[in-house]
VOGU-3710 file (C-alpha; in Angstrom, 3 decimals, decimal comma):
1> mkkgmmgmla> -33,815/8,509/3,190  -31,563/11,158/1,727  -32,327/13,655/4,493  -31,774/11,014/7,141  -28,406/10,141/5,647  -27,470/13,807/5,489  -28,373/14,223/9,121  -26,228/11,262/10,066  -23,252/12,664/8,183  -23,783/16,091/9,634
11> slalfsscnd> -23,679/14,527/13,063  -20,410/12,821/12,219  -18,968/16,073/10,946  -19,983/17,973/14,052  -18,574/15,327/16,345  -15,344/14,818/14,444  -14,343/18,321/13,529  -14,792/20,678/16,433  -16,362/20,912/19,830  -17,188/24,611/19,646
21> fealnidpng> -19,612/23,932/16,823  -22,071/22,843/19,497  -22,658/26,529/20,098  -24,899/26,567/17,051  -27,420/24,611/19,126  -28,671/22,607/16,157  -29,893/19,064/16,505  -28,066/17,477/13,546  -30,362/14,443/13,531  -33,234/16,774/12,782
31> andqqvqvey> -31,324/19,037/10,435  -33,161/20,317/7,401  -31,709/20,948/3,948  -30,684/24,497/4,848  -28,874/23,443/7,996  -26,897/20,638/6,342  -23,966/22,126/4,457  -21,751/20,797/1,700  -18,682/21,134/3,906  -20,271/18,946/6,622
41> llngsiigaq> -20,917/16,158/4,148  -17,427/16,383/2,684  -15,918/16,411/6,153  -17,826/13,291/7,126  -16,794/11,501/3,945  -13,086/12,313/4,234  -12,951/11,454/7,925  -14,949/8,253/7,500  -12,634/7,066/4,739  -9,723/7,111/7,175
51> qdphiaervf> -11,252/3,780/8,235  -12,132/3,191/11,860  -10,098/0,422/13,543  -12,692/-2,239/12,720  -12,532/-1,592/8,970  -8,862/-0,579/8,874  -7,699/-3,844/10,381  -9,666/-5,872/7,885  -9,112/-3,895/4,698  -6,047/-1,686/5,052
61> vlywktagrq> -4,069/-4,214/7,099  -5,260/-7,724/6,291  -6,185/-7,131/2,643  -4,102/-4,283/1,218  -0,907/-4,479/3,257  -0,771/-8,246/2,867  -1,589/-8,343/-0,870  0,690/-5,329/-1,408  3,512/-7,231/0,352  4,250/-4,614/2,977
71> qlgggivnga> 3,980/-7,209/5,734  4,088/-10,956/6,324  0,564/-12,311/6,216  -1,764/-15,047/5,096  -5,367/-14,982/3,938  -5,560/-13,023/0,714  -1,909/-13,642/-0,176  -2,842/-17,318/-0,284  -5,859/-16,623/-2,526  -8,474/-16,509/0,265
81> hndgwssdyy> -10,899/-13,807/1,332  -13,229/-13,145/4,246  -16,814/-12,273/3,404  -17,388/-10,451/6,684  -14,438/-8,150/6,130  -15,542/-7,384/2,581  -19,116/-6,719/3,713  -18,007/-4,296/6,414  -15,864/-2,303/4,005  -18,349/-2,323/1,148
91> srgymsgwls> -21,551/-1,773/3,102  -20,546/0,241/6,145  -17,848/2,221/4,417  -19,382/2,855/1,035  -23,057/2,022/0,678  -24,022/3,913/3,851  -20,922/5,991/4,458  -18,145/7,609/2,516  -19,441/7,495/-1,056  -23,052/8,106/-0,143
101> gvyaavdlan> -21,836/11,153/1,777  -19,762/12,611/-1,023  -22,522/11,950/-3,585  -24,860/13,857/-1,273  -22,327/16,695/-1,146  -22,276/16,875/-4,948  -26,079/16,835/-5,126  -26,479/19,471/-2,435  -23,948/21,794/-4,050  -25,671/21,457/-7,407
111> eriaagtqap> -29,070/22,097/-5,816  -27,831/25,239/-4,062  -26,237/26,558/-7,250  -29,374/25,846/-9,281  -31,529/27,583/-6,670  -29,203/30,571/-6,421  -28,672/30,001/-2,684  -25,013/29,041/-2,874  -22,187/30,602/-0,905  -19,343/32,260/-2,846
121> ytnnllqvar> -17,259/29,119/-2,394  -19,943/26,489/-3,090  -18,866/25,845/-6,661  -15,323/25,180/-5,523  -16,585/22,800/-2,841  -18,519/21,023/-5,577  -15,284/20,466/-7,491  -13,509/19,267/-4,342  -16,337/16,788/-3,794  -15,945/15,495/-7,347
131> iwrayllsel> -12,188/15,070/-6,857  -12,648/13,232/-3,570  -15,409/11,094/-5,062  -13,038/10,103/-7,869  -10,501/8,894/-5,330  -13,095/6,890/-3,386  -14,429/5,252/-6,530  -10,896/4,365/-7,626  -10,155/2,811/-4,224  -13,312/0,745/-4,385
141> sdtfgpvpld> -12,798/-0,319/-8,001  -9,130/-1,199/-7,475  -10,224/-3,458/-4,621  -13,299/-5,150/-6,137  -13,502/-4,324/-9,856  -16,724/-3,050/-11,493  -18,628/-0,606/-9,265  -21,687/1,639/-9,617  -21,398/5,191/-10,861  -25,079/6,063/-10,506
151> gwqgenpsys> -25,807/4,701/-7,058  -24,845/5,195/-3,418  -28,036/7,054/-2,521  -30,536/4,442/-1,469  -31,353/2,904/-4,848  -30,166/-0,447/-6,165  -27,519/0,752/-8,616  -26,265/-0,577/-11,917  -22,627/-1,569/-12,275  -20,079/-0,187/-14,692
161> svqevysyll> -17,059/-2,036/-16,014  -13,609/-1,064/-14,725  -12,862/0,498/-18,103  -16,005/2,631/-17,875  -15,175/3,578/-14,283  -11,708/4,752/-15,237  -12,981/6,758/-18,180  -15,481/8,465/-15,902  -12,899/9,191/-13,197  -10,435/10,734/-15,614
171> telreaseal> -13,127/13,013/-16,996  -14,256/14,006/-13,505  -10,722/14,842/-12,411  -10,052/16,915/-15,523  -13,308/18,848/-15,346  -13,139/19,436/-11,596  -9,538/20,615/-11,748  -10,325/23,039/-14,547  -13,457/24,353/-12,801  -11,715/25,315/-9,568
181> dmavtvpadi> -11,510/29,100/-9,167  -8,180/29,983/-7,558  -9,423/33,469/-6,656  -12,031/32,099/-4,244  -11,212/31,993/-0,540  -13,030/30,178/2,224  -13,672/31,604/5,705  -11,564/30,156/8,524  -14,568/28,568/10,229  -15,230/26,603/7,020
191> rrfdpaygyd> -11,606/25,693/6,240  -11,413/23,602/9,379  -13,899/21,154/7,822  -11,255/20,029/5,317  -8,817/17,771/7,220  -6,511/17,367/4,228  -5,897/20,816/2,751  -8,008/23,288/4,713  -9,704/24,202/1,423  -6,504/25,408/-0,176
201> fakwqkyans> -7,847/25,032/-3,699  -4,433/25,200/-5,373  -3,502/22,053/-3,474  -6,771/20,353/-4,338  -6,060/21,123/-7,983  -2,601/19,579/-7,725  -4,099/16,505/-6,100  -6,668/16,179/-8,901  -3,972/16,351/-11,570  -1,722/13,908/-9,724
211> mrmrlamrms> -4,619/11,493/-9,316  -5,274/11,837/-13,028  -1,671/10,814/-13,708  -1,981/7,834/-11,342  -5,162/6,554/-12,973  -3,933/7,222/-16,498  -0,789/5,206/-15,804  -2,933/2,386/-14,436  -4,269/1,923/-18,001  -0,828/1,914/-19,604
221> evdaakarse> -0,805/-1,785/-20,432  -4,349/-2,051/-21,816  -5,101/1,298/-23,471  -1,755/2,929/-24,109  -3,117/5,670/-26,366  -5,690/6,939/-23,877  -3,268/6,489/-20,995  -0,704/8,606/-22,794  -3,065/11,401/-23,829  -4,582/11,686/-20,354
231> feaaatkpyi> -1,218/11,555/-18,634  0,442/14,084/-20,912  -2,454/16,511/-20,477  -2,384/16,173/-16,672  1,393/16,598/-16,554  1,110/20,061/-18,139  -0,948/21,204/-15,147  0,151/21,829/-11,551  0,666/18,554/-9,704  2,059/17,463/-6,349
241> taaddmfsva> 5,788/18,178/-6,235  6,475/19,455/-2,711  6,154/17,698/0,638  3,573/20,182/1,904  1,396/19,483/-1,143  0,959/15,824/-0,189  -2,592/14,652/0,366  -2,534/13,403/3,947  -4,827/13,418/6,954  -3,754/13,615/10,593
251> elgtayspla> -4,365/10,554/12,713  -5,749/11,189/16,190  -4,328/8,521/18,475  -5,392/4,971/19,132  -8,836/5,448/20,710  -11,620/3,950/18,591  -12,735/6,532/16,021  -12,537/7,037/12,253  -9,376/9,103/12,796  -7,543/6,495/14,844
261> gvmtrtwnaf> -4,343/5,449/13,109  -4,921/2,680/10,556  -2,075/0,621/12,038  -2,761/1,079/15,752  -4,314/-2,248/16,761  -1,860/-3,781/19,193  -2,405/-7,370/18,087  -1,305/-6,682/14,494  2,427/-7,456/14,369  3,340/-5,800/11,019
271> ilsstlnnly> 6,285/-8,130/10,470  8,604/-7,224/7,592  7,706/-9,031/4,363  10,205/-11,091/2,421  9,312/-9,103/-0,721  10,327/-5,819/0,849  13,372/-7,335/2,540  14,728/-8,770/-0,705  14,459/-5,300/-2,236  16,227/-3,706/0,744
281> lglggittqt> 19,136/-6,166/1,084  22,300/-4,919/-0,602  20,534/-1,958/-2,208  22,102/1,487/-2,289  25,618/0,949/-0,951  24,884/2,324/2,544  26,407/0,106/5,232  24,683/-0,761/8,479  27,489/0,985/10,353  26,853/4,156/8,355
291> algasyndyv> 23,101/3,949/8,837  23,092/3,014/12,537  26,517/3,875/13,948  29,446/2,007/15,426  27,476/0,629/18,377  25,983/-1,988/16,032  29,313/-3,167/14,598  29,462/-6,408/16,571  26,224/-7,613/14,999  27,090/-6,927/11,354
301> kpadyigiyy> 27,852/-9,907/9,114  30,101/-9,906/6,009  28,524/-8,678/2,785  28,866/-12,103/1,118  27,283/-14,055/3,984  23,687/-15,262/3,642  23,251/-17,021/6,975  22,616/-20,439/8,507  20,834/-22,994/6,360  17,950/-24,778/8,096
311> pnhfatatnd> 16,133/-26,636/5,291  14,129/-28,753/7,729  12,750/-25,736/9,588  12,433/-22,929/7,027  10,389/-23,258/3,836  12,335/-23,923/0,655  9,429/-24,603/-1,743  9,342/-20,995/-2,939  11,334/-18,824/-5,347  12,325/-16,479/-2,525
321> psagywldgl> 16,116/-16,204/-3,081  16,675/-16,154/0,694  14,567/-19,274/1,325  15,876/-21,678/3,943  18,400/-19,297/5,490  18,465/-17,568/8,872  20,696/-14,474/9,052  22,196/-14,584/12,548  23,103/-10,902/12,598  22,593/-7,700/10,627
331> pavidpraya> 23,265/-7,320/6,895  26,413/-5,459/5,864  24,597/-3,294/3,299  20,904/-2,460/3,266  18,666/0,364/2,132  18,725/2,723/5,151  14,953/3,121/4,993  14,715/-0,466/6,228  15,969/0,468/9,704  13,856/3,635/9,695
341> sfaipgdfnn> 10,734/1,587/8,899  11,247/-1,585/10,925  12,823/-2,044/14,349  15,567/-4,620/14,868  14,487/-7,414/17,249  15,889/-6,866/20,718  16,903/-3,259/20,007  14,982/-1,950/23,018  16,988/1,282/23,224  15,609/2,339/19,849
351> aqfnfnpdqt> 13,176/5,148/20,631  10,956/3,899/17,818  10,813/0,290/19,015  7,182/-0,752/19,329  6,288/-3,172/22,116  2,986/-4,409/20,687  1,322/-6,783/21,149  2,741/-6,805/24,700  5,994/-6,318/26,553  6,485/-10,041/27,198
361> tarnttrnll> 6,217/-11,032/23,547  8,246/-8,106/22,224  11,051/-8,638/24,726  11,243/-12,387/24,201  13,742/-12,842/21,382  14,670/-16,449/22,223  12,722/-19,138/20,398  13,195/-22,764/19,442  13,471/-24,882/16,357  11,958/-28,257/17,216
371> nadgtttfkt> 12,847/-31,779/16,219  10,573/-33,865/14,017  8,645/-35,029/17,101  7,362/-31,444/17,485  8,214/-31,266/21,194  11,954/-31,567/21,819  14,335/-28,779/20,899  16,679/-29,072/17,937  18,192/-25,624/18,392  17,495/-22,481/20,396
381> inaaftwnaf> 17,806/-19,214/18,487  18,292/-15,811/20,027  16,923/-13,419/17,411  18,154/-10,247/19,102  19,967/-8,015/16,604  19,207/-10,260/13,647  17,421/-9,317/10,444  15,171/-11,781/8,635  11,953/-12,035/6,659  10,212/-15,069/5,227
391> apgdwaakgs> 7,842/-16,037/2,461  4,149/-16,470/3,246  2,286/-19,612/2,273  1,875/-23,092/3,700  4,976/-24,210/5,576  3,426/-27,571/6,562  5,538/-29,511/9,076  8,381/-26,997/8,814  6,059/-24,340/10,152  5,001/-26,402/13,147
401> rnqvrswags> 8,653/-27,061/14,002  9,588/-23,369/13,687  8,775/-21,064/16,630  10,774/-18,168/15,227  9,513/-16,919/11,886  6,100/-15,558/12,949  6,959/-14,637/16,542  6,694/-10,860/16,907  9,668/-10,590/19,246  12,042/-12,322/16,847
411> mprlvnkfrd> 11,281/-10,461/13,614  11,723/-6,864/12,350  8,428/-5,047/12,915  6,970/-1,671/11,965  8,283/1,205/14,078  6,240/3,029/16,687  5,550/6,286/14,864  3,189/4,415/12,553  1,591/2,518/15,434  0,771/5,280/17,934
421> gnnrrvffan> -1,749/7,237/15,848  0,244/10,480/15,871  1,296/10,572/12,235  -0,423/11,662/9,048  -1,942/9,025/6,798  -0,578/9,623/3,289  -2,917/9,225/0,308  -0,699/10,797/-2,364  2,919/11,896/-1,919  5,309/14,021/-3,927
431> wesnfliaea> 7,572/11,029/-4,630  4,723/9,255/-6,417  4,312/12,128/-8,874  8,019/11,906/-9,682  7,999/8,138/-10,168  4,942/8,429/-12,427  6,713/11,085/-14,493  9,813/8,872/-14,679  7,775/5,915/-15,920  5,997/8,092/-18,474
441> avrgwavpms> 9,348/9,364/-19,748  10,672/5,803/-20,086  7,585/5,036/-22,170  8,444/7,954/-24,457  5,565/10,183/-23,365  5,889/13,978/-23,357  6,511/15,040/-19,749  8,184/18,053/-18,105  11,253/16,198/-16,765  13,689/13,597/-18,018
451> aqaayeagvt> 13,216/10,079/-16,689  16,460/10,226/-14,724  15,690/13,609/-13,167  12,219/12,487/-12,125  13,480/9,158/-10,775  16,184/10,803/-8,700  13,757/13,468/-7,485  11,404/10,722/-6,330  14,131/8,921/-4,400  15,361/12,186/-2,895
461> anfsywglsa> 11,857/13,197/-1,831  11,303/9,894/-0,059  14,680/10,031/1,676  13,657/13,475/2,931  10,384/12,043/4,279  12,383/9,517/6,301  14,906/12,094/7,525  17,677/10,388/5,571  18,621/13,127/3,112  22,292/12,893/4,099
471> haanyltstg> 22,477/9,469/2,436  20,596/10,262/-0,769  23,477/11,400/-2,981  25,653/8,344/-2,292  22,660/6,051/-2,530  21,776/7,305/-6,020  25,213/6,427/-7,383  25,266/2,860/-6,059  25,708/-0,020/-8,519  25,349/-2,808/-5,974
481> ynrvgtsvaw> 22,545/-5,312/-6,567  19,824/-6,157/-4,106  18,764/-9,740/-3,469  16,623/-9,763/-6,650  19,290/-8,274/-8,947  18,345/-4,577/-9,155  20,642/-1,622/-8,451  19,950/2,065/-7,784  22,107/4,116/-10,175  20,035/5,192/-13,154
491> thttepgnth> 22,686/4,619/-15,792  23,759/1,242/-14,384  21,651/-1,245/-16,314  24,126/-4,116/-16,438  22,327/-7,346/-15,659  23,613/-9,218/-12,598  23,812/-12,690/-14,082  21,790/-15,615/-12,808  23,633/-16,400/-9,560  26,086/-14,953/-7,083
501> amqfvngetg> 28,311/-16,746/-4,564  27,627/-16,359/-0,847  29,013/-17,944/2,304  26,786/-19,959/4,611  26,747/-22,259/7,605  25,011/-25,641/7,484  22,613/-25,572/10,419  22,536/-29,377/10,650  26,279/-30,011/10,716  27,836/-26,654/11,606
511> ttgtvqiryp> 30,123/-26,746/8,581  30,735/-23,697/6,426  30,643/-23,454/2,668  29,878/-21,479/-0,452  26,537/-21,564/-2,222  25,368/-20,061/-5,492  22,296/-17,967/-4,686  20,009/-17,404/-7,647  18,721/-14,020/-8,628  15,047/-14,889/-9,119
521> snglyrdgai> 13,549/-15,034/-12,575  10,454/-12,831/-12,650  8,424/-14,370/-15,434  5,749/-11,698/-15,070  8,101/-9,075/-16,504  9,833/-9,478/-19,867  9,807/-13,273/-19,527  12,078/-13,157/-16,497  15,172/-12,173/-18,490  15,459/-8,593/-17,178
531> rndqltkiit> 16,144/-7,603/-13,578  17,875/-4,228/-13,800  16,337/-2,054/-16,491  15,116/1,426/-15,765  11,434/0,583/-15,348  12,372/-2,060/-12,763  14,419/0,577/-10,912  11,498/3,013/-10,928  8,961/0,532/-9,593  11,432/-0,837/-7,030
541> qkfiaqnpyl> 11,970/2,639/-5,627  8,277/3,447/-5,826  7,427/0,248/-3,944  9,891/1,030/-1,157  8,716/4,634/-0,947  5,023/3,742/-0,662  5,600/1,813/2,572  3,709/1,926/4,928  0,680/4,061/3,966  0,058/3,155/0,326
551> pletwsdhrr> -0,251/-0,644/0,121  -3,107/-0,499/-2,374  -0,714/1,214/-4,785  2,078/-1,357/-4,315  -0,476/-4,089/-4,953  -1,824/-2,278/-8,019  1,622/-1,757/-9,566  2,387/-5,442/-9,223  -0,963/-6,411/-10,728  -0,346/-3,993/-13,597
561> lglpffenpa> 3,314/-4,715/-14,383  4,446/-7,738/-12,424  6,950/-5,419/-10,713  8,745/-5,498/-8,413  9,517/-9,188/-7,883  7,054/-10,897/-5,523  8,196/-14,295/-4,260  5,626/-17,073/-4,507  3,938/-18,275/-1,331  5,702/-21,365/-0,043
571> veqpivtlpd> 4,044/-24,639/-1,027  5,523/-27,151/1,353  2,091/-28,669/0,888  -0,666/-27,641/-1,578  -2,607/-24,426/-0,921  -6,251/-25,143/-1,730  -6,994/-21,524/-2,623  -3,971/-21,337/-4,987  -4,524/-24,544/-6,981  -2,210/-23,580/-9,846
581> ltasnfmtss> 0,828/-23,126/-7,595  2,437/-26,534/-7,086  5,600/-28,259/-5,982  6,600/-28,561/-9,637  6,278/-24,896/-10,682  7,029/-22,744/-7,620  10,233/-21,413/-9,228  8,143/-19,755/-11,958  5,875/-16,700/-11,793  2,216/-16,445/-12,812
591> vkffpqrvny> -0,698/-14,100/-12,146  -2,477/-17,239/-10,900  -0,132/-17,276/-7,898  -1,091/-13,809/-6,626  -4,350/-12,199/-5,463  -5,922/-9,915/-8,055  -8,956/-8,493/-6,239  -11,386/-9,007/-3,356  -14,633/-10,940/-3,838  -17,857/-8,978/-3,702
601> pstlrntnea> -19,572/-9,364/-0,327  -22,502/-11,759/-0,089  -24,638/-8,826/1,021  -24,460/-7,441/-2,520  -25,656/-10,696/-4,056  -28,398/-11,042/-1,441  -29,744/-7,480/-1,701  -29,137/-6,630/-5,360  -28,904/-9,830/-7,344  -29,307/-8,047/-10,679
611> gynqavsalg> -26,540/-5,614/-9,796  -24,305/-8,435/-8,623  -24,811/-10,360/-11,851  -24,110/-7,236/-13,850  -20,902/-6,633/-11,866  -19,625/-10,180/-12,404  -20,464/-10,010/-16,096  -18,509/-6,768/-16,399  -15,642/-8,308/-14,445  -15,112/-10,780/-17,273
621> gpdavltplw> -14,434/-13,744/-15,037  -15,643/-15,451/-11,877  -16,184/-13,488/-8,681  -12,910/-14,787/-7,271  -9,706/-13,481/-5,718  -7,649/-14,679/-8,693  -9,675/-12,929/-11,434  -7,553/-10,063/-12,861  -9,027/-6,597/-13,269  -9,285/-4,932/-16,678
631> wakqq> -6,060/-2,924/-16,345  -3,997/-5,776/-14,837  -1,893/-8,509/-16,384  -4,167/-11,303/-17,548  -1,593/-14,106/-17,670
//
């Protein structure tokens, strides 16, 4: 079984990495132990984990990006899961793919070293395999919970608790980082089998230490002492600080393969989420005219204008502060990364406008709001050059009367450079290291930078990634509040108050007026009384920066801290899979209103009942979407 698996992975490596390797004239399906190399297995594991379009759509897009609030979506955000999607990811990706491959790489390297048949670089490849294995195990555990540490090679494994998994991963990352020999070099024909770093071991070491900081911080709320000691130790070592140190892998177009871009399926709309939009709006002091130029002036609305109120067509049973309103233009002030990330509806001259799912849909910006009969038109809306985002959930009759809010042509959608498969998928970026350091400093841990310096370095690094460096200095001094009451400037921690006055138009009568818009109370963080402290600033900026490639991290930060503010799904009628969220409590926040994990696939229960029972026991609650993981908020 092991040799067969190695042959399969060798075949994947040969196919994926280089055509000229065929000159070796080896049949990889019949490869023996001497012909299968550690670098082939590692290559297959890293490439496979990019997620082919089948798995990427289900896990990266429909699970992570939706739960992590990088897009408007249903399913898991409403407390539901899909067993088929989970089975594909767990079984195809891990049991017979990425983890089994990297475990085989570790075993093979150890066997070669023990036998004295290793290459000069084999020990370093062993450490790289351990580092990559730690990432894969963390991804799996952060999605499901307890996972095996002794399996993935054809045996029915036993399951370790999330706490045990994290302890193991931190040890692996420390030992592997320390065991890398920086004096070792790898021949060019071997370096090409590493699609992330080309076997630049200094960069692999930085990645290991940065991953150690990420996982240590994940434990900050449940084991502060261990989290601190692990983090402080990792922060004394080299970690990812520069853009060219980022762990990323090149996407190779849209054709079906493991290296196809994870967001390339044309039918996925990637509509801007209300969570992200509420963070963007008003944040940073950069006007739309400054961000986009004078040609957009006619579309820009006053800074104190919230829009047209349509309470019979847009959900209001949610604590989204923008609920019920349609902004019939562009906001006066918005984080400039919003326009760099999402294209304005109708802005067809934007070189980054993406026309998926098809030209007809994308170009059709005119949609109707219907009367109560569901057939006749109450009002026709032209969404061109407007900017809106809406809460997920069950909109009931309001949803059936609203043809606008989920129509791809009428909503801001992800730009083309993330849809065409010609980018690099980011796994760990330099801004994340800085935001982790900033959070550690706020907690009083010993780190190499002050909290403010690290925070501002993180923001600056992300602005550079977006090509917006010219705006960074002014942005960092802004004291304006976003829609949830958070500002940018580090030293500005004045709370915004509970409400702020905005102008609106009554969509039923056409009259204008003033309304007091509430800054939402986030009961998951400091009982909802704090909206603008320094930790909230850090996680707000980290959340924005992690879009669009790191949704699992945005989801994990919210599960861990309750930050940033996530609006509740709308409950215009009860959501069966979110039974605790009701018409009487939707203005409050609770972990019971948000997905916490993905259910184990039925294939696990059917093929390894003892392992499944062990996993659920270690989980500490039912095998359900709403069961928090060990490191997450429990209530």
